[in-house]
N, C-alpha and C positions, 0 to 999 in steps of 0.2 A: 482628573487626578492632579493634585497640586505639585509644584516643583519640589516642595519640602518632602512630600511623600515619595517622589521618585528618587530624591537624594538618599533617603533613608533605606529604600528598598530596591534601588537600582541594581546593586550587585546580586541580590537574591533573584530578581527577575531575569537577569542575564544568565545566571547559573542554571536556573530551571528551564530557560529557553534552550540552552545547549543540551540539557538532559532530555528535553522533549524531542529535539532534533535527533539525538543519538538513538532514542528508542524507536522513532519512526524510520530512520535510515536503516537500522539493523533489521527491523521487520520487513522493510521493502526489499532488502537484499535477499533475505531468506525466501520471501514470497516469489520474487522473480526467478530465483534459482530453482524453485519447485514448479511454479506454474508454467513457465515458458517451455521447458522440456516436456512436461506432461501434455501441454497443449499441442506440441508438435507430434507427440506419440498418438494423441487422439485422432489427428488427421490421417494417421496410418492405420488406426484401429477404430473407425467411426462407430462401431457397435457399442463401444465403451463410452462414447461421448455423453449420451444422455445421463447414465447413472453417475459418472464422475462429476460432470458439471452440476448435476442435481445435488450431489453431496456438498460441493462448494457453496451452492445456493442455500442449503440448509444451515451451514456454518454462518453464512452472512445474516441469517434471520435470527440467530440467537442473541438476545439482549446482552449488551456489553458487560453489565454487572454480573449477569448470570454466567457468562463465559469465564470471567475472572474467578468467580466462585467455584466453578467446576474444576478449575486448574489448581486451586489452592491446596487440596488434599494430596496431590501427587507428590511423592517423596523427592523426586528429582527436580521438581519445580518449586514446590511450596516454600523451600528455605531461601529462595532468592526471588524477591518481588520483580526485579527487572526481567528475569527469565519468564515469569508468568505473563508480564506485559508484552514481551516480544512474541511469545508463542500465540497469544490471543490476537495481537495486531496482524501477525502473519496470516492467521486463519481468515481474518476479515479481508485481507488484501488479495487472497487467492482468486476469488471469483472473477473480478473484472479483467485481471491479467490472463487467466486461463481461457475465459470466454473469447476475449479479443484475439488471443494468439490462434485459437482454433478457427474462429470466423475469418481472420485475416488470411490465413493460409488456404482455407477451403474456398475462399472467394476469388482466388487467382484464376484468371482465364485458362481453361484447359488447353487452349491452343498454345499458350506460352509454355506450358509444361511439355506439350508434345514437341515443340521446337527444341527445348532443353534436352529431351531424351534423344531426339534425332541428331543432336550435336555430340552425343556420346557421353553426356555428363552422368556421373554416378549419382545414387540417391543422396549421398552426403554432399556432393558438389551442388546438386540442385537445391538442397536445403539452404546452404550458406551463400550461394551465388545468385539464386533466383527467388526462392520462397521467402526467406527471412528479409531480404532487402525490400521486396514488394509488400510484405506484411508489416514492415517496421512501423509505419505510422499508426496502424491499427493496434499493434502491441504497445506503442507508447501512449496511445489513448487510454488503454487499460491501466498502464502504470500511473498515468496522470490521475485517473479516477481513484485508484487504490491509494495513492499518496495523500490526496486531499482527505479521503475517508479516514486513513490512519492518523493523520494529524488531529482530526476532530476526536476520534475515539481514544487517542492517547491521553486526553485529559482525564478520562475515567481511571487511568492506571494509578493515579494517586490514591484511589480507594483501597488499593492493596499495598500501598507504601512504595510504589515504583518510582515516585517522583514525577517530574515534569510540571508543566504549567497548571495542571489540574490541582496541584497542592494549594496554589493561591486561590483558586476558585472554591475549593472545599473549605479552606480557612475563612474566606469571605462569607460563605453561606453560614458557617457555624457561628461566626461572630457578628453576623448581619452587617458586614462592612462592604459596601458596594465598591469601594476603591480597590480592595483586594480581588474581588470578583473580576473587575475590569482589568486589573493588572495581569490576570491570568488569561482572560478571554480575548483581549485585544491582541497580544502577541501571538496567540494561537491562531486567531483569524488572519493575522498578517502573514504568518508562516504558510497557511493554506493558500492565500492569494498569491504569494510570491512563487510557491512551488507550482501552482496551476499555471501562472504566466510563463515561467521558465520552461516547463515541460511543454506548454502549448507552442512555444517558439520552436523547440526541437521537433515537435510533431509536424509542424508546417514545413520545416526544412527537409524532413524525411519522407514527406508525401510524394509518392511516385504515381504517375498516371499509368493505369493498367491497360 
């Protein structure tokens, strides 16, 4: 991309990058707010683990364009493209967070939990003082995977008018202009790499020897 192209389109690229970040961040907040509590609940009700994680797995396998298409007719979503994008991205982010929360807590050494019970900790205290701290790195790994996935899938949100860097990619494909395609693809890839690196740092910091 030439400097003149960047001068002409720099403001648009920046605006769409911020829009892309907003869509991804909103979806990740909703996904974490749903998947972490459900993952904790599944550790208490393991009989439900297979069907619930299986459902999240099915959502993950639906092609992104098809997912957006399924959501378009819904009256409470179809009138706002951003809502469609956030709901779809949330659905795609559920599986890694849910699975890692469940696996992280279930993988804690039973002897540690026995000690916590012997100390008189209640179920809530064990959750917040023992289980979540020990499973934090696993949960963050799921968040890391989900964030990178959402950043990539969010480019498809432009197909339903939700904005984001996908707008530049779709415009470039329609006009056979590789500069526009790269103007959307490079920042999206950069966002994914930065998010992966930052969350990777937090993941290492939160890693606790079990």
